[in-house]
C-alpha positions in Angstrom: 130.2 91.2 89.5 127.4 93.4 90.4 126.0 93.1 94.0 125.6 94.5 97.3 126.3 92.7 100.6 125.6 93.8 104.0 127.5 92.4 107.1 125.7 92.7 110.4 127.5 93.4 113.5 127.5 90.7 116.2 130.0 89.5 118.5 130.7 85.7 118.7 132.5 83.9 121.4 133.5 80.3 121.4 134.1 79.3 124.9 133.9 75.5 125.8 133.0 75.0 129.5 132.9 78.8 130.1 129.4 80.0 129.1 128.5 81.5 132.4 131.6 83.8 132.7 131.4 84.7 129.0 127.6 85.7 129.2 128.5 87.9 132.3 131.3 89.6 130.3 128.9 90.3 127.2 126.2 91.7 129.6 128.8 93.9 131.2 130.0 95.1 127.8 126.7 96.5 127.0 125.9 97.8 130.4 123.1 95.6 131.2 121.7 95.7 134.9 118.3 94.1 134.6 118.3 90.9 132.7 115.2 88.7 131.7 116.6 85.2 131.2 114.6 83.1 128.7 115.0 79.4 129.1 112.6 76.5 129.4 112.5 74.3 132.6 114.7 71.8 130.7 117.5 74.3 130.9 117.1 75.0 134.6 120.4 74.2 135.8 122.2 76.3 133.3 120.0 79.1 133.8 120.6 79.0 137.6 124.5 79.0 137.0 124.2 82.1 134.7 121.9 83.8 137.4 124.7 83.5 139.8 127.1 85.5 137.6 124.7 87.9 135.9 122.1 90.5 137.0 118.9 88.5 136.4 115.7 89.8 137.5 113.4 87.6 136.0 113.6 84.1 134.7 111.0 83.5 132.0 110.4 79.7 131.4 107.3 79.6 128.9 109.2 78.7 125.7 107.0 77.2 123.0 107.9 76.0 119.4 107.1 78.2 116.7 106.5 81.0 118.9 102.7 81.3 119.3 101.6 84.9 119.4 99.9 84.6 122.9 103.2 83.3 124.3 105.2 86.1 122.7 102.8 88.6 124.3 103.0 87.2 127.8 106.9 87.3 127.4 106.6 91.1 126.3 104.7 91.8 129.3 107.0 90.1 131.6 110.0 92.1 130.4 108.1 95.4 130.9 107.0 94.5 134.3 110.6 93.5 135.4 112.2 96.5 134.0 114.5 94.6 131.9 117.3 96.3 130.1 118.6 93.1 128.3 117.6 89.6 127.4 119.6 86.4 127.6 118.3 83.4 125.8 119.4 79.9 126.6 118.4 77.0 124.3 117.6 76.3 120.8 115.5 78.1 118.0 112.4 78.5 120.3 114.2 80.3 123.2 115.9 82.8 120.9 112.8 83.1 118.8 110.9 84.3 121.8 113.6 86.7 122.7 113.5 88.1 119.3 109.7 88.5 119.5 110.4 90.7 122.6 113.2 92.6 121.1 110.9 93.2 118.1 108.5 95.4 120.0 110.6 96.6 123.0 114.0 96.7 121.5 116.1 95.0 124.2 119.6 93.7 123.3 120.0 89.8 123.2 122.8 87.8 124.5 122.3 84.3 122.8 123.4 81.1 124.3 122.6 78.2 122.0 122.1 74.8 123.1 121.3 73.3 119.7 122.5 74.0 116.1 119.4 76.1 115.1 121.5 78.9 113.9 118.7 81.5 114.6 121.0 83.4 117.0 123.1 84.5 113.9 120.2 86.0 111.8 117.9 88.9 112.1 114.9 86.7 111.0 111.9 86.5 113.3 108.8 84.3 113.3 105.6 84.4 115.1 102.7 82.0 114.8 99.1 83.1 115.1 96.5 80.1 114.6 98.0 77.9 111.9 99.9 80.5 110.1 103.4 81.3 111.0 104.6 84.8 109.9 108.3 85.6 109.5 110.2 88.9 108.7 113.4 90.6 109.2 114.3 93.3 111.5 117.8 94.6 112.8 116.4 94.9 116.2 116.1 91.2 116.8 119.7 90.2 115.7 121.3 89.1 119.0 124.1 91.7 120.3 126.3 88.7 121.2 126.5 85.0 121.0 128.2 82.6 123.5 129.0 79.0 121.9 129.9 76.7 124.6 130.3 73.3 123.0 130.0 71.6 126.4 126.3 72.6 126.6 125.5 70.4 123.5 127.4 67.3 124.9 124.3 65.8 126.3 122.1 66.3 123.3 120.8 62.9 122.2 122.4 61.7 118.8 119.2 61.7 116.9 118.2 65.1 117.9 121.8 66.5 117.2 121.5 65.1 113.7 118.3 66.7 113.0 119.4 70.1 114.4 122.7 70.0 112.3 120.6 69.1 109.0 118.4 72.1 110.0 121.5 74.1 110.0 122.8 72.6 106.8 119.4 73.7 105.2 120.5 77.2 105.8 123.5 76.7 103.8 121.7 75.1 100.8 119.1 77.8 100.8 121.6 80.5 101.0 122.9 79.3 97.6 119.6 80.6 95.8 117.9 82.9 98.4 116.1 85.8 97.0 119.2 88.0 98.0 121.9 85.6 97.5 125.4 86.9 96.6 128.7 85.4 95.8 129.9 86.2 99.6 126.9 84.3 101.0 127.6 81.3 98.7 131.2 81.3 99.9 130.2 81.4 103.6 127.5 78.7 103.0 129.8 76.6 101.3 132.2 76.5 104.1 129.5 76.2 106.5 128.2 73.0 104.7 131.7 71.8 104.8 132.0 72.2 108.5 128.7 70.6 109.2 129.6 67.6 107.1 132.8 67.3 109.0 131.2 67.7 112.4 127.9 65.7 112.1 129.4 62.3 111.7 131.6 62.8 114.8 128.5 64.0 116.7 126.4 61.2 115.5 128.9 58.4 116.5 129.7 60.3 119.9 127.3 63.0 121.1 129.8 64.2 123.6 132.6 64.8 121.1 133.7 68.3 121.9 135.6 68.3 118.5 132.6 67.2 116.6 130.3 69.8 118.3 132.6 72.6 117.7 133.0 71.8 113.9 129.1 71.5 113.8 128.6 74.8 115.6 131.1 76.4 113.5 129.3 75.1 110.3 125.9 76.1 111.8 127.1 79.7 112.4 128.3 80.3 109.0 125.5 78.8 107.4 123.2 81.1 109.5 125.1 83.9 108.9 124.9 83.4 104.8 121.2 82.7 105.3 120.6 86.0 107.1 121.9 87.8 104.0 120.6 85.6 101.4 117.0 85.3 102.6 114.5 82.5 102.8 114.6 80.5 99.7 112.2 77.7 98.8 113.2 75.3 101.4 112.5 77.7 104.2 109.3 78.9 102.6 108.1 75.3 102.5 109.1 74.3 106.1 107.6 77.5 107.7 104.3 76.9 106.1 104.3 73.1 107.2 105.6 74.0 110.8 102.8 76.5 111.2 100.0 74.7 109.6 100.6 71.3 111.4 102.8 72.1 114.4 105.7 69.9 113.3 109.1 69.7 115.0 111.3 72.3 113.4 114.5 70.5 113.0 113.0 67.1 111.7 110.8 69.0 109.2 113.8 70.7 107.7 115.8 67.3 107.6 112.9 65.6 105.7 112.3 68.3 103.1 116.0 69.3 102.3 116.8 66.5 100.0 113.7 67.1 97.8 114.3 70.7 97.5 118.0 70.2 96.6 117.0 67.6 94.1 114.5 70.1 92.7 116.6 73.1 92.3 120.3 71.9 91.7 119.7 70.9 88.0 118.9 74.5 87.4 121.6 76.0 89.6 124.9 74.4 88.3 126.9 76.8 90.4 125.1 75.9 93.8 125.3 72.2 92.7 129.0 72.6 92.4 129.7 74.3 95.7 127.4 72.0 97.8 129.1 69.0 96.1 132.5 70.4 96.7 131.6 71.0 100.4 130.3 67.3 100.7 133.3 65.9 98.7 130.9 64.4 96.0 130.6 64.4 92.4 127.1 66.1 92.8 125.1 67.8 95.5 122.4 65.4 95.5 124.6 62.2 95.7 126.6 63.9 98.3 123.6 64.8 100.6 122.3 61.2 100.2 125.6 59.6 101.5 125.5 62.2 104.4 122.0 61.2 105.3 122.7 57.4 105.1 125.7 57.8 107.4 123.7 59.8 109.9 120.4 57.9 109.8 118.6 61.2 109.2 114.9 61.9 109.5 113.3 61.1 106.2 109.6 61.3 106.2 107.2 64.0 107.2 104.6 61.6 108.0 106.9 60.3 110.8 106.5 63.6 112.6 102.7 64.3 112.2 102.0 65.7 109.1 98.7 64.6 107.7 98.8 63.4 104.0 95.5 65.1 103.3 97.0 68.4 104.2 99.4 68.4 101.3 96.9 70.2 98.9 96.1 73.1 101.2 99.9 73.3 102.1 100.9 73.5 98.5 98.5 76.2 98.0 100.0 78.4 100.7 103.4 77.6 99.9 103.0 78.7 96.2 102.0 82.2 97.3 105.5 82.7 99.1 108.0 81.0 96.8 110.5 83.5 95.8 110.3 84.6 92.1 113.8 83.8 91.4 113.9 80.2 92.6 116.1 78.5 90.1 113.5 76.0 89.0 110.1 77.0 87.9 107.4 75.9 90.7 104.1 74.9 89.6 101.2 73.4 91.8 101.8 70.0 90.2 105.7 70.0 90.8 105.3 71.3 94.5 102.7 68.6 95.3 105.0 66.0 94.0 107.7 67.4 96.1 105.7 67.4 99.2 104.4 63.8 98.4 107.8 62.6 98.3 108.7 64.3 101.5 105.8 63.2 103.3 106.6 59.5 102.2 110.2 59.8 102.7 110.9 58.8 99.1 114.5 59.8 98.5 114.3 58.6 94.8 111.5 61.1 93.9 
């Protein structure tokens, strides 16, 4: 074996029904006295509860999917105006993404309180959208200092949204098998993350309030995200970032719709990844295992169902080709990529 693996420092707490107290403890541990709380109006009740126990000086509600540049700039200005010395993000990937955008330029520590399975809280990856182009990068400053997972906060998430969010997390694990910097440790973490997600998601799909199911899914989502943070963005995430930025598609559903096609494209050229994913899904092959999981979850299938125009495929393919990692297991051509996008647009699982 010849590889270098870097583990990133982050404190993670699982505390069902105790998010507010746990957040206050984490803020005290880093010495925060003026906190900017980032949470959309949808999270108002939780934000108010955290405010009662934490030194919040400003509640910032403007949270927008894909973090538009102008939204990021307004949040940065608000943090400076409030004299904030720490950030608390409450919500899914959009909330923590906005906190990361602030931390990227101001350097404030983040305490993340996820209410979805997005996994962004476990990575040092940031993303900001300007016009129709989403730019992503990595920076140690944006990795949240602490994460508080409270399964009770996800108990009211509608089943279809929980499924899409969990499959977005599963995509982190799959892409970690062949990301540009993937190593054996990443693959081991990703395999266990996929196993946890496959165990938890059916429970959540049948009973969205199942604490056991939520905790299994959060556990898997966290491991998948940690592996992804090290392995880097592979083919799947490059595709989804381009599509999301170009067409303003919903993040989780886009990842869920694209994942089976990327797995089917790469798995024949990555036997170790195929074996690991198949084992995690308790199946003979990765593709069959994922198909069975999708069928059991009634998962999102077609990009056309979420607003992607068919006539945008050609332009998207051209942009995606520019960013596909050079070490992707399968060679990628304009023709093969267009065929993959056509199938994902139509929801054709046999392509």
